[in-house]
LOPATOR-227914 format. One line per field, with one value per residue (C-alpha): residue number from 1; chain; x, y, z. Coordinates in Angstrom, 1 decimal, always signed. Layout:
N
koltor: NUM|...
loro: A|...
xx: X|...
yy: Y|...
zz: Z|...
//
This chain:
339
koltor: 1|2|3|4|5|6|7|8|9|10|11|12|13|14|15|16|17|18|19|20|21|22|23|24|25|26|27|28|29|30|31|32|33|34|35|36|37|38|39|40|41|42|43|44|45|46|47|48|49|50|51|52|53|54|55|56|57|58|59|60|61|62|63|64|65|66|67|68|69|70|71|72|73|74|75|76|77|78|79|80|81|82|83|84|85|86|87|88|89|90|91|92|93|94|95|96|97|98|99|100|101|102|103|104|105|106|107|108|109|110|111|112|113|114|115|116|117|118|119|120|121|122|123|124|125|126|127|128|129|130|131|132|133|134|135|136|137|138|139|140|141|142|143|144|145|146|147|148|149|150|151|152|153|154|155|156|157|158|159|160|161|162|163|164|165|166|167|168|169|170|171|172|173|174|175|176|177|178|179|180|181|182|183|184|185|186|187|188|189|190|191|192|193|194|195|196|197|198|199|200|201|202|203|204|205|206|207|208|209|210|211|212|213|214|215|216|217|218|219|220|221|222|223|224|225|226|227|228|229|230|231|232|233|234|235|236|237|238|239|240|241|242|243|244|245|246|247|248|249|250|251|252|253|254|255|256|257|258|259|260|261|262|263|264|265|266|267|268|269|270|271|272|273|274|275|276|277|278|279|280|281|282|283|284|285|286|287|288|289|290|291|292|293|294|295|296|297|298|299|300|301|302|303|304|305|306|307|308|309|310|311|312|313|314|315|316|317|318|319|320|321|322|323|324|325|326|327|328|329|330|331|332|333|334|335|336|337|338|339
loro: A|A|A|A|A|A|A|A|A|A|A|A|A|A|A|A|A|A|A|A|A|A|A|A|A|A|A|A|A|A|A|A|A|A|A|A|A|A|A|A|A|A|A|A|A|A|A|A|A|A|A|A|A|A|A|A|A|A|A|A|A|A|A|A|A|A|A|A|A|A|A|A|A|A|A|A|A|A|A|A|A|A|A|A|A|A|A|A|A|A|A|A|A|A|A|A|A|A|A|A|A|A|A|A|A|A|A|A|A|A|A|A|A|A|A|A|A|A|A|A|A|A|A|A|A|A|A|A|A|A|A|A|A|A|A|A|A|A|A|A|A|A|A|A|A|A|A|A|A|A|A|A|A|A|A|A|A|A|A|A|A|A|A|A|A|A|A|A|A|A|A|A|A|A|A|A|A|A|A|A|A|A|A|A|A|A|A|A|A|A|A|A|A|A|A|A|A|A|A|A|A|A|A|A|A|A|A|A|A|A|A|A|A|A|A|A|A|A|A|A|A|A|A|A|A|A|A|A|A|A|A|A|A|A|A|A|A|A|A|A|A|A|A|A|A|A|A|A|A|A|A|A|A|A|A|A|A|A|A|A|A|A|A|A|A|A|A|A|A|A|A|A|A|A|A|A|A|A|A|A|A|A|A|A|A|A|A|A|A|A|A|A|A|A|A|A|A|A|A|A|A|A|A|A|A|A|A|A|A|A|A|A|A|A|A|A|A|A|A|A|A|A|A|A|A|A|A|A|A|A|A|A|A|A|A|A|A|A|A
xx: -26.5|-23.8|-22.7|-23.6|-21.6|-22.3|-20.4|-22.3|-23.2|-23.7|-27.0|-29.8|-29.1|-25.5|-26.6|-29.1|-26.5|-24.1|-26.8|-27.3|-30.8|-31.8|-32.1|-33.5|-30.4|-31.9|-35.0|-35.9|-37.5|-41.3|-43.7|-44.4|-40.7|-40.6|-44.1|-42.9|-39.7|-41.7|-44.0|-41.0|-39.2|-42.3|-42.6|-39.0|-39.2|-41.5|-39.7|-36.3|-33.4|-33.2|-36.9|-36.8|-34.2|-36.1|-39.4|-37.5|-36.3|-39.9|-41.0|-38.3|-39.5|-43.1|-42.0|-39.9|-42.9|-44.9|-42.0|-41.4|-45.1|-45.0|-41.4|-41.3|-39.8|-36.0|-33.4|-32.7|-29.9|-30.8|-30.4|-26.8|-25.8|-27.2|-25.4|-22.1|-22.4|-23.2|-20.3|-17.9|-19.3|-20.3|-23.5|-25.8|-26.5|-23.2|-23.8|-20.5|-20.7|-24.3|-25.2|-28.0|-31.1|-32.0|-35.4|-33.9|-33.4|-36.9|-38.2|-35.9|-37.2|-40.8|-40.1|-38.6|-41.4|-43.9|-42.0|-41.8|-45.4|-44.8|-41.7|-43.2|-42.4|-38.9|-37.0|-33.6|-34.9|-36.9|-33.7|-31.8|-34.7|-34.8|-31.0|-31.2|-34.2|-32.1|-29.0|-28.3|-28.7|-24.9|-24.3|-26.7|-25.0|-21.6|-22.8|-24.4|-21.0|-19.3|-22.0|-22.0|-18.2|-17.9|-15.9|-16.1|-14.0|-16.4|-19.5|-22.2|-23.2|-26.3|-27.8|-26.4|-29.4|-31.8|-29.8|-29.2|-33.0|-33.5|-30.8|-32.4|-35.8|-34.1|-32.1|-34.9|-37.0|-34.2|-33.9|-37.6|-38.1|-35.3|-37.0|-40.4|-38.9|-36.4|-37.6|-39.7|-37.0|-34.2|-33.6|-32.8|-31.8|-29.5|-27.2|-24.2|-21.2|-17.5|-17.8|-20.3|-20.0|-21.6|-25.0|-25.3|-27.6|-25.8|-22.5|-23.3|-22.4|-25.1|-26.7|-27.3|-28.2|-31.5|-32.3|-35.5|-38.2|-38.5|-40.3|-38.8|-35.7|-34.1|-31.8|-29.5|-29.6|-27.6|-29.7|-28.4|-27.9|-28.9|-31.4|-32.7|-32.3|-31.4|-28.9|-28.2|-25.1|-24.9|-24.9|-21.9|-19.7|-18.0|-19.7|-16.3|-13.6|-16.0|-14.2|-16.1|-13.6|-13.8|-17.4|-19.3|-22.7|-23.0|-26.1|-27.3|-28.7|-30.1|-28.7|-32.3|-33.3|-34.7|-35.9|-34.4|-31.5|-33.3|-36.3|-34.0|-32.2|-32.2|-33.6|-30.7|-27.1|-23.7|-21.9|-18.2|-15.2|-11.9|-10.1|-10.5|-11.8|-15.1|-18.7|-22.2|-25.5|-28.0|-31.8|-33.6|-37.2|-37.5|-37.2|-39.3|-41.1|-41.4|-37.7|-36.6|-32.9|-32.6|-34.9|-33.6|-30.0|-30.7|-32.4|-29.5|-26.7|-25.6|-24.7|-22.5|-20.7|-20.0|-18.8|-16.6|-15.1|-14.2|-12.0|-14.3|-14.8|-18.2|-18.6|-21.5|-23.2|-26.5|-27.0|-29.5|-26.8|-23.2|-20.2|-16.8|-14.5|-15.7|-12.7|-10.0|-7.6|-6.0|-7.2|-6.8|-9.3|-11.8|-14.3|-17.8|-18.5|-21.5|-22.1
yy: -22.1|-21.9|-19.3|-19.9|-18.1|-17.4|-15.7|-12.9|-12.6|-9.4|-7.9|-6.4|-3.2|-3.2|-3.9|-1.0|+1.4|+0.4|+0.9|+4.5|+4.0|+6.5|+5.3|+7.5|+8.5|+9.6|+8.4|+10.6|+9.2|+8.7|+10.2|+6.8|+5.8|+5.2|+3.6|+1.1|+0.4|-0.1|-2.7|-4.6|-4.6|-6.0|-8.6|-9.7|-9.8|-12.7|-15.7|-13.9|-14.4|-10.6|-10.2|-7.7|-5.5|-5.5|-4.6|-1.7|-0.5|-0.7|+1.5|+4.0|+3.9|+4.5|+7.6|+8.7|+8.6|+10.8|+13.3|+13.4|+14.2|+17.2|+18.4|+22.2|+24.5|+24.8|+26.7|+25.2|+25.9|+28.6|+28.5|+29.9|+27.2|+24.4|+25.8|+26.0|+22.4|+21.2|+23.1|+21.6|+18.1|+18.0|+17.1|+20.1|+19.0|+17.5|+15.6|+16.6|+20.3|+21.4|+23.8|+21.8|+23.7|+23.4|+22.1|+18.7|+18.2|+19.5|+16.8|+14.1|+14.8|+14.7|+11.3|+9.9|+11.2|+9.5|+6.2|+6.1|+4.8|+1.9|+0.7|-0.1|-3.8|-3.1|-1.5|-1.6|+0.2|+2.7|+3.5|+4.3|+6.6|+8.3|+8.8|+10.8|+12.8|+13.9|+14.8|+18.5|+19.8|+20.3|+16.7|+15.5|+17.8|+16.3|+12.8|+13.9|+15.3|+12.0|+10.1|+12.3|+12.3|+8.5|+8.9|+6.1|+7.7|+9.1|+7.8|+6.3|+3.1|+2.7|+6.0|+6.4|+4.7|+7.1|+10.2|+8.8|+8.4|+12.1|+12.9|+10.7|+12.4|+15.8|+15.0|+13.2|+16.3|+18.5|+16.5|+16.3|+20.0|+21.1|+19.1|+20.7|+24.2|+24.2|+21.3|+23.4|+26.0|+23.7|+20.5|+18.8|+20.2|+17.2|+15.8|+13.5|+14.2|+13.3|+10.3|+7.9|+5.6|+8.2|+9.9|+12.7|+14.6|+14.4|+12.6|+9.7|+6.1|+3.6|+1.1|-1.4|-1.5|-2.4|-4.1|-2.4|-3.4|-0.4|-0.5|-3.3|-3.9|-4.5|-1.6|-1.3|+1.7|+2.5|+3.5|+6.3|+5.6|+9.1|+10.7|+7.5|+8.9|+6.2|+6.8|+4.6|+2.4|-0.3|-3.8|-6.1|-3.2|-2.7|+0.0|+0.8|+0.7|+0.7|-2.2|-4.8|-7.5|-10.2|-9.5|-12.3|-12.7|-14.6|-15.5|-17.6|-20.9|-23.6|-27.1|-28.4|-26.1|-28.2|-27.5|-25.8|-23.5|-20.6|-21.0|-21.0|-17.8|-15.5|-11.9|-10.7|-11.2|-9.8|-8.4|-9.0|-7.6|-9.6|-6.5|-4.3|-6.7|-4.8|-5.8|-4.4|-6.2|-6.0|-6.6|-7.8|-6.7|-9.1|-12.0|-10.4|-7.1|-6.4|-6.0|-2.7|-1.9|-0.7|-3.3|-6.3|-5.2|-5.3|-8.7|-10.3|-9.7|-13.4|-12.8|-9.8|-11.9|-14.8|-12.5|-10.6|-13.9|-14.6|-11.4|-8.8|-5.3|-3.6|-0.5|+1.3|+1.6|+1.1|+3.9|+1.7|-0.7|+0.3|-1.8|-0.6|+0.4|+3.8|+4.1|+3.3|+6.2|+5.2|+7.9|+5.5|+3.2|+5.8|+5.2|+4.0|+0.7|-1.1|-4.7
zz: +27.7|+25.0|+22.6|+19.0|+16.3|+12.7|+9.9|+8.2|+4.5|+2.6|+3.8|+1.7|+3.6|+2.4|-1.1|-0.9|+0.3|-2.4|-4.9|-3.7|-2.2|+0.4|+3.9|+6.7|+8.7|+12.0|+13.9|+16.8|+20.0|+19.9|+22.4|+24.0|+24.2|+28.0|+28.0|+25.4|+27.4|+30.6|+28.9|+27.5|+30.9|+32.6|+29.9|+30.2|+34.0|+33.9|+35.3|+34.8|+37.2|+37.4|+37.9|+40.8|+39.1|+35.8|+37.6|+39.4|+36.0|+34.7|+37.6|+36.6|+33.0|+34.2|+36.1|+33.1|+30.9|+33.2|+33.5|+29.8|+29.0|+31.4|+31.0|+31.2|+28.6|+28.8|+26.8|+23.4|+20.8|+18.3|+14.5|+14.7|+17.3|+15.1|+12.1|+14.0|+15.2|+11.7|+10.2|+12.9|+12.5|+16.1|+18.0|+18.7|+22.3|+23.5|+26.7|+28.3|+27.4|+27.3|+30.1|+31.9|+32.9|+36.6|+35.6|+35.0|+38.7|+39.5|+37.0|+38.6|+42.1|+40.8|+39.2|+42.4|+44.6|+42.2|+42.6|+46.4|+47.0|+44.7|+46.5|+49.9|+49.5|+48.1|+51.0|+49.2|+46.2|+48.4|+50.3|+47.1|+45.8|+49.2|+49.2|+45.9|+47.2|+50.1|+48.0|+47.5|+43.9|+43.8|+44.7|+42.0|+39.4|+40.4|+39.9|+36.6|+35.4|+36.1|+34.3|+31.2|+31.0|+31.5|+34.7|+37.3|+40.0|+42.7|+41.0|+43.3|+41.4|+43.5|+42.7|+39.2|+37.4|+39.0|+38.2|+34.7|+34.3|+35.0|+32.4|+29.9|+30.2|+29.9|+26.8|+25.2|+25.7|+24.4|+21.2|+20.5|+21.4|+19.0|+16.2|+16.9|+17.2|+14.3|+12.1|+9.8|+9.3|+8.1|+6.3|+9.6|+13.0|+13.5|+10.8|+10.5|+12.7|+12.4|+14.8|+13.3|+16.4|+18.7|+18.8|+16.2|+18.6|+22.0|+21.3|+23.7|+23.2|+22.0|+24.3|+21.6|+17.9|+16.5|+13.2|+12.2|+9.7|+7.4|+4.1|+2.0|+4.1|+7.5|+8.4|+11.4|+13.8|+16.8|+19.9|+22.0|+25.7|+26.7|+24.3|+22.7|+19.2|+16.6|+13.8|+10.8|+10.5|+7.9|+9.2|+9.3|+10.4|+13.7|+15.8|+17.4|+14.8|+11.7|+10.0|+8.0|+8.7|+11.3|+12.3|+14.0|+15.7|+18.9|+20.9|+23.8|+22.7|+24.9|+24.5|+24.5|+21.6|+18.7|+15.2|+12.1|+12.8|+11.1|+13.5|+16.5|+15.8|+18.8|+18.6|+20.7|+19.6|+20.3|+17.2|+17.9|+16.0|+15.8|+14.5|+17.6|+20.2|+20.9|+20.7|+20.9|+21.1|+18.4|+18.8|+15.8|+15.2|+12.2|+14.7|+17.5|+16.8|+20.5|+21.3|+22.8|+22.9|+26.6|+28.0|+26.1|+26.8|+30.5|+30.2|+28.4|+30.9|+30.6|+27.0|+28.0|+30.6|+28.2|+25.4|+27.9|+29.1|+25.5|+25.6|+24.0|+25.4|+25.1|+22.9|+24.5|+27.8|+29.5|+32.0|+33.9|+35.0|+35.4|+36.5|+37.5|+40.3|+41.7|+44.0|+41.5|+41.5|+38.1|+35.7|+32.8|+34.4|+35.4|+32.6|+33.1|+31.6|+30.3|+31.3
//
């Protein structure tokens, strides 16, 4: 496999924004979010080098879907809190600061207990699930704090995806519940914040961006790694430093690929920035309508490795697969990384 690179042109989306056309800023997660993710993970697992891991991630998504459908009522921000967050330009449900309801751990344990019978033939995965089930609530909360504050020191990388899965269900429920509770009483419960590179709902980093087919155009949204909300950011713009200079798109392309270049364009690319040295993957629905940001991000690890070898650092994170040095005492290095 080799990396192909192309210089971008002005997109229809950029033209639309400059012309003052209205583009939906925020897209909240749908009810079938985790079911769609599971289906895509199973599809991508077919004949994939990471087949076992992708199927395990699909099992997690299956349990997440069931937990999300039955998630109990929890404390939500009131109108005053939403107004205060909007006035300050901050997310209403900040991941690092929001007081977590104990119900999220109850839901997590239910997810893991549901998964156990399906892992009989996967002893390694079963052992990890069993390990979390035997952790005290306080231990789980400590790991959750590290995850939500992007701290690697002391983080158990083996159990992190499972704990993150519980947090994802909880925050996805929070976001959708706030919309249902307050959506009729205000223009929008969630609005733009001061940091356009982070989720306007919970302040988390994106996992990837997605080029959506909406109406008469293709518009780019960033997909939150925690609550799965998607917020608009114009294309051909760095998701880290927000420059429009030195943006390139790189993809994996087989040396045996034949046919017109347009027909061979990949649905998953890495958007790299020469100005700040960061990148984030973009999945393009116009090239494959079945792409799903989290699933396709996991299934394209090779692209991350090659782009990283070229000197680019990832902006964003996939909570289902973390890399780092958990025992590194250097506080400047204690940040959780994506791929």
